[in-house]
C-alpha positions as CSV (number, residue, x, y, z in Angstrom):
1,M,54.5,-31.6,-42.1
2,V,57.4,-31.4,-39.6
3,D,56.3,-30.9,-36.0
4,E,57.0,-27.2,-35.0
5,N,58.7,-28.3,-31.9
6,I,61.1,-30.5,-33.9
7,S,61.8,-27.7,-36.3
8,A,62.5,-25.3,-33.4
9,L,64.9,-27.8,-31.8
10,I,66.8,-28.3,-35.1
11,V,67.2,-24.5,-35.3
12,Q,68.6,-24.6,-31.7
13,L,71.3,-27.0,-32.8
14,G,72.9,-24.0,-34.4
15,D,72.5,-21.7,-31.4
16,A,75.6,-19.8,-30.2
17,D,75.2,-21.2,-26.7
18,E,76.7,-24.7,-26.3
19,D,74.2,-25.8,-23.6
20,T,71.3,-24.8,-25.8
21,R,72.8,-26.8,-28.7
22,Q,73.4,-29.9,-26.5
23,G,70.0,-29.7,-24.9
24,A,68.2,-29.5,-28.2
25,G,70.2,-32.5,-29.5
26,I,69.2,-34.5,-26.4
27,Q,65.6,-33.6,-26.8
28,L,65.6,-34.7,-30.5
29,I,67.2,-38.0,-29.5
30,E,64.4,-38.5,-26.9
31,I,61.8,-37.8,-29.6
32,G,63.3,-40.6,-31.6
33,D,61.5,-41.8,-34.7
34,A,59.6,-38.6,-35.5
35,A,62.8,-36.7,-35.5
36,V,64.7,-38.9,-38.0
37,E,63.6,-37.4,-41.3
38,P,64.0,-33.8,-40.1
39,L,67.5,-34.7,-38.8
40,I,68.4,-36.3,-42.1
41,E,67.3,-33.1,-43.9
42,A,69.4,-31.1,-41.4
43,L,72.5,-32.9,-42.6
44,N,72.3,-30.5,-45.6
45,N,71.9,-27.4,-43.5
46,D,74.2,-24.4,-44.2
47,T,75.3,-24.3,-40.6
48,A,78.0,-26.8,-39.7
49,E,77.0,-27.0,-36.0
50,I,73.5,-28.2,-37.1
51,R,74.9,-30.7,-39.5
52,Y,77.3,-32.4,-37.1
53,L,74.9,-32.4,-34.2
54,A,72.3,-33.9,-36.5
55,A,74.8,-36.7,-37.4
56,W,75.4,-37.3,-33.7
57,A,71.7,-37.4,-32.9
58,L,71.0,-39.8,-35.8
59,G,73.6,-42.2,-34.5
60,E,72.1,-42.1,-31.0
61,I,68.6,-42.7,-32.3
62,G,69.8,-45.7,-34.4
63,D,67.3,-45.6,-37.2
64,Q,68.5,-47.4,-40.4
65,R,66.9,-44.7,-42.6
66,A,69.9,-42.5,-41.7
67,V,72.6,-44.9,-43.1
68,K,72.8,-43.6,-46.7
69,P,72.5,-39.9,-45.7
70,L,75.3,-40.4,-43.2
71,I,77.4,-42.1,-45.8
72,E,77.0,-39.0,-48.0
73,A,77.9,-36.9,-44.9
74,L,81.3,-38.5,-44.9
75,H,82.1,-36.2,-47.8
76,D,81.0,-33.0,-46.0
77,N,83.5,-30.1,-46.2
78,E,83.6,-29.8,-42.4
79,S,85.7,-32.3,-40.4
80,R,83.3,-32.3,-37.4
81,V,80.5,-33.5,-39.7
82,Q,82.7,-36.2,-41.2
83,D,83.7,-37.3,-37.6
84,W,80.2,-37.6,-36.3
85,A,78.9,-39.2,-39.5
86,A,81.6,-41.9,-39.1
87,R,80.8,-42.5,-35.5
88,A,77.1,-42.7,-36.2
89,L,77.6,-45.2,-38.9
90,G,79.6,-47.4,-36.5
91,E,76.8,-47.1,-34.0
92,L,74.1,-48.0,-36.6
93,G,75.9,-51.2,-37.4
94,D,75.0,-51.5,-41.1
95,A,77.4,-53.2,-43.4
96,Q,76.7,-50.8,-46.2
97,A,79.0,-48.3,-44.4
98,I,82.1,-50.6,-44.4
99,T,83.5,-49.6,-47.8
100,P,82.8,-45.9,-47.4
101,L,84.4,-46.0,-43.9
102,M,87.5,-47.8,-45.4
103,E,87.8,-45.0,-47.9
104,T,87.5,-42.5,-45.1
105,L,90.6,-43.9,-43.5
106,D,92.4,-41.8,-46.0
107,S,90.7,-38.5,-45.0
108,E,93.0,-35.5,-44.7
109,Y,91.6,-35.0,-41.2
110,A,93.2,-37.1,-38.4
111,S,90.0,-36.9,-36.3
112,T,88.0,-38.3,-39.2
113,R,90.5,-41.1,-39.7
114,R,90.3,-41.9,-36.0
115,N,86.6,-42.1,-36.0
116,A,86.4,-44.2,-39.2
117,A,88.8,-46.7,-37.7
118,A,86.8,-46.9,-34.5
119,A,83.6,-47.3,-36.5
120,L,85.1,-50.2,-38.5
121,G,86.0,-51.9,-35.2
122,W,82.5,-51.5,-33.8
123,L,81.1,-52.9,-37.1
124,G,83.4,-55.9,-36.8
125,A,84.5,-55.2,-40.4
126,T,86.8,-58.1,-41.0
127,E,87.1,-57.1,-44.7
128,A,88.8,-53.9,-43.4
129,A,91.6,-55.7,-41.6
130,D,94.3,-55.1,-44.2
131,A,93.2,-51.5,-44.6
132,L,93.4,-50.9,-40.9
133,V,96.9,-52.5,-40.7
134,A,98.1,-50.1,-43.4
135,H,97.1,-47.3,-41.0
136,L,99.1,-48.6,-38.0
137,A,101.8,-46.2,-39.2
138,D,99.6,-43.2,-39.4
139,D,101.3,-39.9,-38.6
140,D,98.8,-39.2,-35.8
141,P,99.1,-41.2,-32.6
142,D,95.4,-41.0,-31.8
143,V,94.7,-42.6,-35.2
144,R,97.2,-45.3,-34.6
145,S,95.6,-46.0,-31.2
146,A,92.1,-46.2,-32.7
147,V,93.4,-48.5,-35.4
148,A,95.0,-50.8,-32.9
149,E,91.8,-50.9,-30.9
150,A,89.7,-51.6,-34.0
151,I,92.0,-54.5,-35.0
152,G,91.5,-56.0,-31.6
153,K,87.8,-56.1,-32.2
154,L,88.0,-58.0,-35.5
155,N,88.8,-61.3,-33.9
156,I,91.3,-62.3,-36.6
157,A,94.2,-64.0,-34.9
158,R,96.6,-63.5,-37.8
159,M,96.4,-59.7,-37.3
160,A,98.4,-60.1,-34.1
161,I,101.6,-60.4,-36.1
162,A,101.1,-57.0,-37.8
163,L,99.8,-55.4,-34.6
164,A,102.9,-56.6,-32.6
165,T,105.1,-54.4,-34.9
166,R,103.8,-51.4,-33.1
167,I,104.5,-52.6,-29.6
168,H,107.4,-50.2,-29.4
169,D,105.5,-47.2,-30.8
170,E,106.9,-43.8,-29.7
171,D,103.5,-42.9,-28.1
172,E,102.8,-44.7,-24.8
173,W,99.0,-44.7,-25.3
174,V,99.4,-46.3,-28.7
175,R,101.4,-49.0,-27.0
176,V,98.6,-49.5,-24.4
177,S,96.1,-50.0,-27.2
178,V,98.4,-52.4,-29.0
179,V,98.9,-54.7,-26.0
180,K,95.2,-54.6,-25.0
181,S,94.3,-55.6,-28.6
182,L,96.9,-58.4,-28.6
183,G,95.2,-59.8,-25.6
184,D,91.8,-59.6,-27.3
185,L,93.1,-61.4,-30.3
186,G,94.5,-64.2,-28.1
187,N,97.2,-65.3,-30.5
188,I,100.2,-67.0,-28.9
189,D,102.3,-65.7,-31.7
190,A,102.4,-62.4,-29.9
191,E,104.0,-64.0,-26.8
192,D,107.5,-62.8,-27.4
193,A,106.5,-59.2,-28.2
194,L,104.3,-59.1,-25.1
195,L,107.1,-60.4,-22.9
196,Q,109.3,-57.5,-24.2
197,A,106.5,-55.1,-23.4
198,L,106.7,-56.1,-19.7
199,K,109.8,-53.9,-19.6
200,D,108.0,-50.8,-20.9
201,D,108.6,-47.5,-19.1
202,N,104.9,-46.9,-18.9
203,E,103.1,-48.7,-16.0
204,W,99.8,-48.9,-18.0
205,V,101.6,-50.7,-20.8
206,R,103.0,-53.2,-18.3
207,Y,99.6,-53.5,-16.6
208,H,97.7,-54.4,-19.8
209,T,100.6,-56.5,-21.0
210,A,100.4,-58.7,-17.9
211,L,96.7,-59.3,-18.6
212,A,97.3,-59.8,-22.3
213,L,99.8,-62.6,-21.6
214,A,97.1,-64.3,-19.5
215,S,94.6,-63.9,-22.3
216,I,96.8,-65.6,-24.8
217,K,97.5,-68.3,-22.3
218,S,101.3,-67.8,-22.2
219,T,102.9,-70.5,-20.1
220,K,106.3,-68.9,-20.8
221,A,105.1,-65.8,-19.0
222,V,104.6,-67.5,-15.6
223,D,108.2,-67.3,-14.5
224,V,108.7,-63.8,-16.0
225,L,105.5,-62.5,-14.3
226,T,106.4,-64.0,-11.0
227,K,109.8,-62.2,-11.1
228,R,108.2,-59.0,-12.3
229,M,105.8,-59.2,-9.3
230,H,108.7,-58.6,-7.0
231,D,110.7,-56.2,-9.2
232,D,108.0,-53.8,-10.5
233,E,107.5,-50.7,-8.4
234,S,104.0,-50.0,-9.5
235,N,101.2,-51.3,-7.3
236,N,98.9,-51.2,-10.3
237,V,101.2,-53.5,-12.3
238,Q,101.6,-55.8,-9.3
239,R,97.8,-56.2,-9.1
240,A,97.6,-56.9,-12.8
241,I,100.3,-59.5,-12.5
242,S,98.5,-61.2,-9.6
243,G,95.3,-61.3,-11.7
244,A,97.2,-62.7,-14.7
245,L,98.9,-65.4,-12.7
246,N,95.5,-66.4,-11.3
247,M,94.1,-66.6,-14.8
248,L,97.0,-68.8,-15.7
249,G,96.2,-71.1,-12.9
250,M,99.1,-70.1,-10.6
C-alpha cells in the first residue's frame, strides 16, 4: 500500500500553484526509495504536470527501477514529459537508454532533441557519436549547442573534424559550445579552425577559443595569442589569453 503522504504529494504535483508543485516534487525526492514506485506509476497519470514532474523526481532520486519506465515516457504525447524523461535517463547513467535517446534525437520537439543530446553526452555514449554529428546542422540553435557540448564529452578525438565545421555557426552561443568542446577533445587537427575563431565578433567565443588552443597544446598559437593580447579590447579575452599562454609554458 502506498503511503498516504506520498499519494498526497503526487496529487500536489498537478496543483495549479507552481510553488506547491515544486515543493511536492522536492519532498518526494527527499523521501527517495519509498517514492520510486508511486512516481513510476505517476508517469501514466492523465495530468501532464504530474507526469513530467514525476520524471524529474525520478531522475533526481537516481533509482535504476525507473530506467525502463522513463524510456517508455520518451514516447509521451507531451514534450515536457519527453524532455524530463530524457534528462532523467541521462542522470541515471544506464546504457539501456542510449539507443532510445539516439532515436529521440529525431523528435519533432526541439526541446526534446536538446535534452536527448545532453543526456547522451552525460552517458558518454560513444556509439552515438555519428548520430550526434548528424544533428550539428539542426534547425534549432539550442539543439546545435547541446549537440556540440555532448560531442565534447565523448572523448573521441576524430569528432573534432566534424565539430570544427560549425565554428562559424550563425548563432554565437553555438560557436561558444563548439570551441569549448574542441578544447575538451584536445585534437591538434582543430588548430587552424580555432585560430580563425580568435577573430570572432563575440568575446566569449574568443575567450573560450584561447583556452581551447591551450588545451590542444597549439604551439602555432603562441605568437597569435601574444599579438591578440595587445589587440583585443576585451578584458575577459585578455585574461583568457594570459591563462592560455601560461598553460602553454609562456
